[in-house]
VEXLOLUM-142511 format. One line per field, with one value per residue: residue number from 0; residue in one letter; chain; x, y, z of N, C-alpha, C, O in turn. Coordinates in Angstrom, 1 decimal, decimal comma. Each point is the difference from the previous one (the first is absolute). Example, Ala and Ser with C-alpha at 12.3 -4.5 7.8 and 13.67 -1.06 7.14 Angstrom:
BEGIN
n <- (0/1)
res <- (A/S)
chain <- (A/A)
n_px <- (13,2/-1,4)
n_py <- (-5,7/1,1)
n_pz <- (7,8/-1,4)
ca_px <- (-0,9/0,9)
ca_py <- (1,2/1,1)
ca_pz <- (0,0/0,0)
c_px <- (0,9/-0,8)
c_py <- (1,2/1,1)
c_pz <- (0,0/0,8)
o_px <- (1,0/0,5)
o_py <- (0,0/1,1)
o_pz <- (0,7/0,1)
end
This chain:
BEGIN
n <- (0/1/2/3/4/5/6/7/8/9/10/11/12/13/14/15/16/17/18/19/20/21/22/23/24/25/26/27/28/29/30/31/32/33/34/35/36/37/38/39/40/41/42/43/44/45/46/47/48/49/50/51/52/53/54/55/56/57/58/59/60/61/62/63/64/65/66/67/68/69/70/71/72/73/74/75/76/77/78/79/80/81/82/83/84/85/86/87/88/89/90/91/92/93/94/95/96/97/98/99/100/101/102/103/104/105/106/107/108/109/110/111/112/113/114/115/116/117/118/119/120/121/122/123/124/125/126/127/128/129/130/131/132/133/134/135/136/137/138/139/140/141/142/143/144/145/146/147/148/149/150/151/152/153/154/155/156/157/158/159/160/161/162/163/164/165/166/167/168/169/170/171/172/173/174/175/176/177/178/179)
res <- (M/F/P/A/S/S/R/Q/G/M/Q/Y/S/Q/G/S/L/G/R/V/F/V/L/R/L/E/D/G/E/D/L/I/A/S/L/E/G/L/A/R/E/K/G/V/H/A/G/V/A/L/F/M/G/A/L/R/D/G/Q/M/V/T/G/P/E/V/A/T/I/P/P/K/P/H/W/E/S/F/H/S/A/W/E/V/L/G/M/A/S/I/Y/P/G/E/S/G/P/M/V/H/I/H/S/S/L/G/R/G/R/E/S/L/T/G/C/V/R/I/V/A/S/V/Y/L/I/V/E/A/V/L/F/E/L/V/G/V/D/A/R/R/V/M/D/E/K/S/G/L/H/L/L/S/L/G/L/G/C/P/D/A/A/G/L/M/K/R/R/P/I/V/E/Q/S/R/K/C/C/E/S/P)
chain <- (A/A/A/A/A/A/A/A/A/A/A/A/A/A/A/A/A/A/A/A/A/A/A/A/A/A/A/A/A/A/A/A/A/A/A/A/A/A/A/A/A/A/A/A/A/A/A/A/A/A/A/A/A/A/A/A/A/A/A/A/A/A/A/A/A/A/A/A/A/A/A/A/A/A/A/A/A/A/A/A/A/A/A/A/A/A/A/A/A/A/A/A/A/A/A/A/A/A/A/A/A/A/A/A/A/A/A/A/A/A/A/A/A/A/A/A/A/A/A/A/A/A/A/A/A/A/A/A/A/A/A/A/A/A/A/A/A/A/A/A/A/A/A/A/A/A/A/A/A/A/A/A/A/A/A/A/A/A/A/A/A/A/A/A/A/A/A/A/A/A/A/A/A/A/A/A/A/A/A/A)
n_px <- (-13,8/0,6/-0,1/2,2/-1,3/-0,5/-0,1/0,5/1,4/-2,2/1,3/0,0/-0,4/-0,5/-1,0/1,6/-2,0/1,8/2,2/-0,6/0,9/0,0/-0,1/1,7/-0,6/2,0/-0,6/-0,2/-2,0/1,3/-1,0/1,3/1,4/-1,1/-0,5/1,6/0,4/-1,5/0,1/1,6/-0,3/-1,3/1,8/0,4/-1,3/-1,7/0,2/-1,6/1,1/-1,0/0,1/0,4/-0,1/1,9/0,0/1,8/0,7/0,5/-0,2/-0,3/-1,0/0,8/1,1/-1,0/2,2/0,6/-1,7/1,7/0,6/0,7/-1,2/-0,7/1,0/-2,3/2,1/-0,9/0,8/0,3/-0,9/1,4/-1,6/0,2/-1,7/-0,6/0,0/-0,1/1,2/-0,5/1,6/-1,1/2,0/-0,5/1,7/1,1/-0,8/-1,6/-0,6/-1,7/1,1/-2,2/1,4/-2,1/0,9/-1,5/1,1/-0,2/0,0/-1,3/1,0/1,5/0,5/0,0/0,5/-0,1/1,8/-1,3/1,5/0,9/-0,9/-0,4/1,0/0,2/-2,0/1,3/-1,3/0,7/-1,9/0,5/-0,6/0,8/-0,4/-0,3/1,8/-1,9/2,0/1,0/-1,0/1,0/0,4/1,7/-0,9/2,2/-0,9/0,4/-2,0/-1,0/0,8/-1,9/0,0/0,1/-1,9/0,8/-1,1/-0,5/0,6/-2,2/-1,5/1,8/0,2/1,2/1,9/0,2/1,7/-1,0/0,2/2,0/-0,4/1,0/-2,0/-0,3/-0,8/-2,3/-1,1/0,2/-1,8/-1,9/-0,1/0,3/0,8/0,1)
n_py <- (-3,2/2,1/-1,6/0,5/1,8/-1,1/2,2/-1,3/-1,7/0,0/1,2/-2,2/1,1/-2,1/1,6/-0,2/0,4/1,4/-0,1/0,3/1,4/-0,1/1,5/-0,3/1,3/-0,8/1,5/0,7/-0,7/-1,8/1,7/1,3/1,5/1,9/1,4/1,4/1,9/1,7/1,3/1,6/2,0/1,4/0,7/2,2/-1,8/-0,2/1,8/0,2/1,7/-0,2/1,7/0,2/2,0/-0,7/1,4/-1,2/-2,1/1,3/-2,2/1,6/-2,0/1,8/-2,0/-0,7/-0,5/-2,1/0,7/-0,2/-1,1/0,0/-0,8/2,0/-1,3/0,0/0,8/-1,2/2,1/-1,5/2,0/-0,5/1,3/-2,2/1,3/-1,6/-0,2/-1,8/-0,3/-1,9/0,0/-1,9/0,5/-2,2/0,6/1,5/2,0/-0,8/0,1/-0,3/1,7/-0,5/1,7/-0,4/1,9/0,2/1,6/0,1/1,7/0,1/1,7/-0,4/-0,3/-1,8/-0,2/-1,6/-0,1/-0,8/1,7/-2,0/2,0/-1,0/1,9/-1,6/0,6/0,4/0,4/-2,1/0,7/-1,9/-0,2/-1,4/0,4/-1,4/0,0/-1,0/-1,0/1,8/-0,1/0,5/1,1/0,3/0,8/-0,6/2,1/-1,9/-1,1/-1,1/-2,1/-1,0/0,8/-1,4/1,1/-1,6/-0,3/-1,1/1,2/-0,2/1,7/-0,2/2,0/1,1/-1,0/1,6/1,4/1,5/-1,0/0,8/2,1/-0,5/0,7/-0,8/-2,1/-0,3/0,7/-1,7/-1,2/1,1/-1,3/-2,0/1,7/0,4)
n_pz <- (-4,0/-0,5/-1,5/0,0/0,1/-1,9/0,1/-1,8/0,5/-0,1/1,4/0,1/1,9/-0,3/1,1/1,5/0,9/0,0/0,2/2,1/-1,5/2,3/-1,6/1,4/-1,7/0,8/1,5/-2,1/0,8/-0,3/-1,0/-1,2/0,8/0,4/-1,7/-0,9/1,1/-0,2/-1,8/0,0/1,0/-1,2/-1,0/0,4/-0,6/1,3/-1,3/1,6/-1,0/2,0/-1,4/2,3/-1,0/1,1/-1,7/0,8/0,2/-1,8/-0,5/-1,5/-0,4/-1,1/0,2/-1,8/-0,2/-0,4/-1,2/1,5/-1,9/2,1/1,6/-0,8/1,6/0,3/0,0/1,6/0,2/1,7/0,2/1,7/-0,8/-0,3/-0,5/1,5/-2,2/1,4/-1,9/1,1/-1,6/0,6/-0,9/-0,1/1,4/-1,3/0,6/-1,3/2,1/-1,5/0,9/-0,1/0,0/0,7/-0,8/1,7/-1,3/2,2/-1,5/1,8/-1,0/1,6/-2,2/1,4/-2,1/1,6/-1,4/1,7/-0,1/-0,3/-0,4/1,9/0,0/1,5/-0,8/1,7/-1,8/0,4/-1,0/1,3/-2,1/1,5/-2,2/1,7/-1,4/0,2/-0,1/1,0/-2,0/2,0/-1,9/1,4/-1,8/0,3/0,1/-1,2/-0,3/1,7/0,0/-0,7/2,1/-1,8/0,2/1,4/-1,9/1,9/1,9/0,4/0,0/1,3/0,8/-1,4/0,4/1,6/-0,4/-1,4/-2,0/-0,7/-0,8/2,0/0,7/2,1/0,2/-0,2/1,8/1,4/-0,5/0,7/-1,8/0,7/1,2/-2,2)
ca_px <- (-1,3/-0,2/1,2/-0,3/-0,5/-0,1/-1,0/0,2/1,1/-0,1/0,4/-0,5/0,2/-1,0/0,4/-0,9/0,5/0,6/0,0/-0,1/0,9/-0,3/1,3/0,2/1,4/0,3/0,8/1,3/0,1/-0,1/-1,2/0,4/0,8/-0,8/-0,9/0,8/0,5/-1,1/-0,3/1,1/0,0/-1,2/-0,2/-1,1/0,6/-0,9/-0,9/-0,4/-0,1/-0,7/0,6/-0,3/0,8/0,8/1,4/0,8/1,0/0,0/0,0/-1,0/0,0/-1,3/-0,2/1,2/0,3/-0,6/-0,6/0,8/0,4/-0,2/-0,3/1,0/-0,9/0,0/0,2/-0,4/0,3/-0,8/0,6/-0,8/-1,1/-1,0/-1,0/0,1/-1,0/0,5/0,0/1,2/0,0/1,3/0,2/1,4/0,9/1,2/0,6/-1,0/-1,2/0,1/-1,2/-0,3/-0,9/-0,6/-0,7/-0,2/0,5/-0,5/0,5/-0,6/-0,6/0,9/-0,2/0,8/-0,5/0,9/0,6/1,0/1,1/1,3/-0,3/-1,2/0,0/-1,3/-0,2/-1,0/-0,5/-0,7/-0,8/-0,1/-0,6/0,6/-0,8/0,8/-0,6/0,6/-0,4/0,1/1,2/0,4/1,3/0,6/1,1/0,5/-0,4/1,1/-0,5/-0,3/1,0/-0,7/-0,4/-1,5/-0,8/-0,1/-0,8/0,1/1,4/0,2/0,0/-0,4/-1,3/-1,1/-0,4/-0,9/0,5/-1,0/-0,8/0,7/0,7/-0,8/0,2/1,2/1,2/0,1/0,4/1,4/0,7/-0,3/0,8/1,3/0,9/0,9)
ca_py <- (-0,5/-0,1/0,5/1,3/-0,1/1,3/0,1/1,2/0,9/0,2/-1,2/0,0/-1,1/0,0/-0,4/0,3/0,8/-0,7/0,8/1,4/0,7/1,4/0,6/1,4/0,4/1,2/1,1/-0,3/-1,3/0,0/-0,7/-1,1/-1,0/-0,6/-1,0/-1,1/-0,7/-0,8/-1,1/-1,0/-0,6/-0,8/-0,9/0,4/0,0/0,8/0,8/1,3/0,9/1,3/0,9/1,4/0,7/1,1/-0,3/1,1/0,1/-1,1/0,2/-0,7/0,2/0,5/-0,3/0,1/1,3/-0,1/-1,4/-1,0/-1,2/0,1/1,3/0,8/0,5/1,4/0,0/1,1/-0,2/0,7/0,3/0,6/-0,9/-0,2/-1,0/-1,1/-1,0/-0,8/-1,4/-0,7/-1,4/-0,7/-1,3/-0,4/0,3/-0,8/-0,1/0,0/0,8/1,3/0,9/1,0/1,0/1,2/0,8/1,4/0,8/1,4/1,0/1,3/-0,1/-0,8/-1,4/-0,9/-1,4/-0,8/-1,1/0,4/-0,9/0,2/0,2/0,8/0,2/0,3/1,2/-0,4/-1,4/-0,6/-1,1/-0,9/-1,3/-0,9/-1,2/-1,1/-0,8/-1,3/-0,8/0,7/-0,3/1,3/0,5/1,2/-0,5/1,1/0,0/0,6/1,1/1,2/0,2/0,0/-1,3/0,0/-1,2/-1,1/-1,0/-1,3/-0,5/-1,2/0,1/-1,3/0,0/0,2/-1,3/-0,8/-0,2/0,4/-1,1/-0,9/0,6/1,0/1,4/0,7/-0,6/0,3/1,4/0,1/-0,8/0,3/0,9/0,3/0,3/-1,1)
ca_pz <- (-0,1/-1,4/-0,7/-0,7/-1,4/-0,7/-1,0/-0,9/0,6/1,5/0,8/1,4/0,9/1,0/1,3/1,1/1,1/1,2/1,2/-0,1/0,9/0,2/0,3/0,3/-0,3/0,8/-0,5/-0,4/-0,6/-1,4/-0,4/-0,9/0,8/1,0/-0,7/-0,4/1,2/0,6/-0,9/0,2/1,3/0,2/-1,1/-0,9/-1,3/-0,8/0,8/-0,4/1,2/-0,2/1,1/0,0/1,0/-0,5/-0,4/0,2/-1,1/-0,9/-1,4/-0,8/-1,4/-0,3/-1,4/-0,8/-0,6/-1,3/-0,1/-0,8/0,7/1,4/0,5/0,8/1,1/0,5/1,5/0,9/1,4/0,9/1,3/1,1/0,5/-1,1/0,2/-1,0/-0,1/-1,1/0,1/-0,4/-0,2/0,4/-0,6/0,1/-1,1/0,0/1,4/1,0/-0,3/-0,6/0,2/-1,1/0,7/-0,7/1,0/-0,2/1,1/-0,1/1,0/-0,4/-1,3/-0,9/0,1/-0,9/-0,1/-0,8/0,5/1,0/-0,2/0,7/1,5/0,4/1,5/0,7/0,9/1,1/0,0/-1,1/0,4/-1,2/0,1/-1,0/-0,2/-0,6/-1,0/0,0/-1,2/-1,3/-0,8/-0,4/0,4/-0,7/-0,9/-0,8/-1,3/-0,8/-0,9/0,7/1,0/1,3/0,6/-0,2/0,5/-0,9/0,5/-0,7/-0,2/0,7/1,5/0,5/0,6/-0,9/-0,6/0,9/1,3/0,9/0,4/0,9/1,2/0,7/-0,6/0,5/-0,6/-1,4/-0,2/0,1/-1,0/-1,4/-0,8/0,5/-1,1/-0,2)
c_px <- (-0,4/1,2/-0,4/-0,4/0,0/-1,2/0,2/1,0/-0,1/0,4/-0,8/0,4/-0,9/0,6/-1,0/0,7/0,6/-0,1/-0,2/0,8/-0,5/1,3/-0,2/1,4/0,2/0,8/1,4/0,3/-0,1/-1,1/0,4/0,7/-0,9/-1,0/0,8/0,5/-1,0/-0,3/1,1/-0,1/-1,1/-0,3/-1,1/0,6/-0,8/-1,0/-0,3/-0,1/-0,7/0,5/-0,4/0,8/0,7/1,4/0,8/0,9/0,0/0,1/-1,0/0,2/-1,4/-0,3/1,4/0,2/-0,8/-0,6/0,8/0,2/1,4/-0,3/1,1/-0,9/0,1/0,0/-0,5/0,4/-1,0/0,7/-0,9/-1,1/-1,1/-1,0/0,1/-1,2/0,5/-0,2/1,3/-0,3/1,3/0,0/1,5/0,8/1,2/0,7/-1,0/-1,2/0,4/-1,3/-0,1/-1,1/-0,5/-0,8/-0,2/0,4/-0,6/0,6/-0,5/-0,8/0,8/-0,4/1,0/-0,6/1,0/0,5/1,1/1,1/1,2/-0,2/-1,2/-0,1/-1,3/0,1/-1,1/-0,4/-0,6/-0,7/-0,1/-0,7/0,6/-0,8/0,9/-0,8/0,7/-0,6/0,1/1,4/0,6/1,4/0,3/1,2/0,5/-0,4/1,0/-0,5/-0,2/1,1/-0,6/-0,2/-1,6/-0,6/-0,1/-0,8/0,2/1,4/0,3/0,1/-0,5/-1,4/-1,2/-0,5/-0,8/0,6/-1,0/-0,8/0,6/0,5/-1,0/0,4/1,2/1,2/0,1/0,4/1,5/0,7/-0,3/1,0/1,3/1,0/1,0/1,4)
c_py <- (-0,2/0,5/1,3/-0,3/1,3/-0,1/1,3/1,0/0,2/-1,3/0,1/-1,2/0,1/-0,6/0,3/1,0/-0,8/0,8/1,5/0,6/1,5/0,6/1,5/0,3/1,4/1,0/-0,4/-1,3/0,1/-0,9/-1,3/-1,1/-0,7/-1,0/-1,3/-0,8/-0,8/-1,2/-1,1/-0,7/-1,0/-1,0/0,3/0,1/0,7/0,8/1,3/0,8/1,3/0,9/1,4/0,6/1,2/-0,5/1,3/0,3/-1,2/0,4/-0,9/0,3/0,3/-0,2/0,1/1,4/0,1/-1,4/-0,9/-1,2/-0,3/1,4/0,7/0,6/1,5/0,0/1,2/-0,3/0,8/0,1/0,6/-1,0/0,0/-1,1/-1,1/-1,0/-0,9/-1,5/-0,6/-1,4/-0,6/-1,3/-0,3/0,5/-0,8/-0,2/0,1/0,9/1,3/0,7/1,0/0,9/1,1/0,7/1,4/0,8/1,4/0,8/1,3/-0,3/-0,8/-1,5/-0,8/-1,3/-0,7/-1,2/0,4/-1,0/0,5/0,2/0,9/0,0/0,4/1,3/-0,3/-1,4/-0,4/-1,3/-0,9/-1,3/-0,8/-1,3/-1,0/-0,7/-1,3/-0,8/0,7/-0,4/1,3/0,3/1,3/-0,5/1,2/-0,2/0,8/1,2/1,3/0,4/0,1/-1,4/0,0/-1,3/-1,0/-1,1/-1,3/-0,5/-1,2/0,2/-1,4/-0,1/0,0/-1,3/-0,8/-0,2/0,4/-1,1/-0,9/0,6/1,0/1,4/0,7/-0,6/0,3/1,4/0,2/-0,7/0,5/1,0/0,5/0,3/-1,1/0,3)
c_pz <- (-1,5/-0,7/-0,6/-1,4/-0,6/-1,0/-0,8/0,6/1,4/0,7/1,3/0,7/1,2/1,3/1,1/1,0/1,1/1,2/-0,3/1,1/0,1/0,5/0,4/-0,1/0,7/-0,8/-0,3/-0,7/-1,5/-0,4/-0,8/0,7/1,0/-0,6/-0,4/1,1/0,7/-0,9/0,2/1,3/0,2/-1,1/-0,9/-1,4/-1,1/0,8/-0,6/1,3/-0,4/1,2/-0,1/1,2/-0,6/-0,2/0,1/-1,2/-0,9/-1,4/-0,7/-1,5/-0,4/-1,5/-0,8/-0,5/-1,4/-0,1/-0,9/0,9/-0,4/0,5/0,7/1,1/0,2/1,5/0,6/1,4/0,9/1,4/0,9/0,4/-1,1/0,5/-1,0/0,1/-1,2/0,2/-0,6/-0,3/0,4/-0,6/0,1/-1,2/0,1/1,3/1,1/-0,4/-0,6/0,1/-1,2/0,6/-1,0/1,0/-0,5/1,3/-0,2/1,2/-0,5/-1,3/-1,0/0,2/-1,0/0,0/-0,8/0,8/1,0/0,0/0,9/1,5/0,1/1,5/0,5/0,8/0,9/-0,1/-1,4/0,5/-1,3/0,4/-1,2/-0,1/-0,8/-1,0/-0,1/-1,3/-1,3/-0,6/-0,5/0,5/-0,7/-0,7/-0,8/-1,4/-0,9/-0,8/0,8/1,0/1,4/0,5/0,0/0,6/-1,2/0,7/-0,7/-0,2/0,9/1,5/0,5/0,6/-0,9/-0,6/1,0/1,3/1,1/0,5/1,0/1,3/0,7/-0,5/0,5/-0,7/-1,5/-0,3/0,1/-1,2/-1,4/-0,6/0,6/-1,1/-0,2/0,6)
o_px <- (-0,4/0,5/-1,1/0,4/0,2/-0,4/-0,1/-0,3/1,1/-0,5/-0,3/0,3/-0,2/0,7/-1,2/1,2/-0,6/-1,1/0,2/-0,1/-0,1/0,6/-0,8/0,9/-0,8/0,6/0,7/1,0/-0,7/0,0/-0,5/-0,3/0,2/-0,1/-0,4/0,0/0,3/-0,2/-0,4/0,1/0,1/-0,9/-0,7/0,9/0,5/-0,5/0,6/-0,6/0,2/0,2/-0,4/0,4/-0,6/0,6/-0,5/0,0/-0,3/0,1/-0,3/0,5/-1,0/-0,6/1,0/-0,9/-0,5/0,6/-0,5/-0,1/0,2/0,5/0,8/-0,8/1,1/-1,1/0,2/-0,2/-0,6/0,7/-1,1/0,3/-0,5/0,4/0,4/-0,4/0,3/-0,6/0,7/-0,9/1,1/-0,9/0,8/-0,5/0,0/0,6/0,4/-0,2/0,9/-1,0/1,0/-1,1/0,9/-0,8/0,6/-0,3/-0,1/0,2/0,4/-0,8/-0,4/-0,4/0,3/-0,5/0,5/-0,6/1,1/-0,2/0,0/0,3/-0,3/-0,5/-0,6/1,0/-1,1/0,5/-0,5/0,6/-0,3/0,0/-0,1/-0,1/0,5/-1,2/1,2/-1,1/-0,4/1,0/-0,3/0,4/-0,7/0,9/-0,9/0,2/0,2/0,8/0,4/0,1/0,7/-0,1/-0,6/0,7/-0,4/0,2/0,4/0,3/1,2/0,8/-1,0/-0,6/-1,0/-1,2/-0,4/-0,6/0,1/-0,5/-0,6/0,4/-0,9/1,1/0,7/0,9/1,1/0,7/0,5/1,2/0,8/0,4/0,4/0,0/0,4/0,9)
o_py <- (-1,1/1,0/0,3/-1,0/1,1/-1,1/1,1/1,2/0,1/-1,1/1,1/-1,1/1,1/-1,0/0,3/0,2/-1,0/0,4/0,5/-0,4/0,6/-0,4/0,7/-0,5/0,9/-0,3/-0,5/-0,3/0,9/-1,2/-1,1/-1,1/-1,2/-1,1/-1,1/-1,3/-1,2/-1,1/-1,2/-1,2/-1,0/-0,8/-0,9/0,9/0,4/-0,6/0,5/-0,5/0,6/-0,5/0,5/-0,7/0,8/-0,8/1,1/1,1/-1,1/1,2/-1,1/1,0/-0,7/0,9/0,4/0,8/1,0/-0,9/-0,2/0,0/-0,1/1,0/-0,7/0,9/0,6/-0,4/1,1/-1,2/1,0/-0,9/0,5/-1,0/1,1/-1,0/0,4/-0,3/0,5/-0,5/0,7/-0,6/0,7/-0,8/0,9/-0,1/-1,1/-1,0/0,5/0,3/0,7/-0,5/0,6/-0,5/0,6/-0,6/0,5/-0,5/0,5/-0,4/0,5/-0,9/-0,2/-0,4/0,6/-0,5/0,4/-0,4/0,5/-1,2/1,1/-0,9/0,8/-0,9/0,9/0,2/-0,3/-0,8/0,9/-0,8/0,6/-0,4/0,3/-0,7/0,3/-0,3/-0,1/0,2/-0,6/-0,1/0,3/-0,4/0,4/-0,5/0,8/-1,1/1,2/1,0/1,0/1,1/0,5/-0,9/0,6/-1,0/0,3/-0,3/0,0/-0,8/-0,4/-0,8/-0,4/-1,0/-0,5/0,0/-1,2/-0,7/-0,5/0,0/-0,8/-0,8/0,6/0,2/0,6/0,8/0,3/0,2/0,9/0,3/-0,3/1,0/1,1/-0,6/-0,6/-0,8)
o_pz <- (-0,3/0,4/-0,3/-0,6/0,6/-0,5/0,6/0,0/0,7/-0,4/0,5/-0,6/0,6/0,0/-0,3/-0,1/0,4/0,4/-1,1/1,2/-1,1/0,9/-0,5/0,7/-0,1/-1,0/0,9/-0,6/-0,5/0,3/0,2/-0,1/0,3/0,6/0,2/0,0/0,3/0,5/0,0/0,1/0,7/0,0/-0,6/-0,3/-1,0/1,0/-0,9/1,0/-1,1/1,1/-1,1/0,9/-0,8/0,7/-0,3/-0,6/0,5/-0,4/0,5/-0,4/0,4/-0,7/0,6/-0,1/-0,3/0,5/-1,1/1,2/-1,2/-0,6/0,7/-0,4/0,0/0,6/-0,5/0,5/-0,5/0,4/-0,4/0,5/-0,2/0,4/-1,2/1,1/-1,1/1,0/-0,7/0,6/-0,2/0,1/0,1/-1,2/0,7/0,3/1,1/-1,1/0,4/-0,4/-0,4/0,2/-0,7/0,8/-1,0/1,1/-1,1/1,1/-1,0/0,0/-1,1/1,1/-1,0/1,0/-1,1/1,0/-0,4/0,0/0,5/0,8/-0,8/0,6/-0,5/0,7/-0,4/0,9/-0,8/0,7/-1,1/1,1/-1,1/1,0/-1,1/0,2/-0,1/-0,4/-1,0/0,7/-1,2/1,1/-1,0/0,5/-0,5/-0,7/0,3/-0,2/-0,5/0,4/0,9/-0,8/0,8/0,1/-1,1/1,1/-1,2/-0,9/0,2/0,6/-0,4/-0,1/0,2/-0,4/-0,4/0,8/1,1/1,2/0,8/0,9/-0,7/-0,5/-0,8/-0,3/-0,5/-1,0/-0,6/-0,2/-0,9/0,6/-0,1/-1,0/1,0/-0,1)
end
């Protein structure tokens, strides 16, 4: 719809809401793989998911060991059953949709907040709502300085230059920002 722009360092890309998916993830499913799989299956190239429920096992980064670039992640594992509330962003990466999840987990008086990575097994149920974003010029690109796949805007997503004006919403959501 509108190309990505920047003002004094901040980048942005304007788009619209597309489809909305309501998800129920079952005990034992992997939250990360499930979100990436649905995005791939349904052609969601950009989106935001909100979720709540419980996770059984997984790993998360709760910040860097020391505030240096590139960061050395501080890993925490969680086991058994932890309540979870979080959100995820989905943008195309080198090999398809890439999910970036931040959440807070709690069990008794313990809590963890950070970036859920590698695996996150559902305990009982996780409810989620995935909002598709169409017309945004966004991808995840490996940043050499940080060593992370960071959000990059304005790299020429075909939909961002006006494809939305020419195609119905269902078709455009399948065509926007396909990985090269």
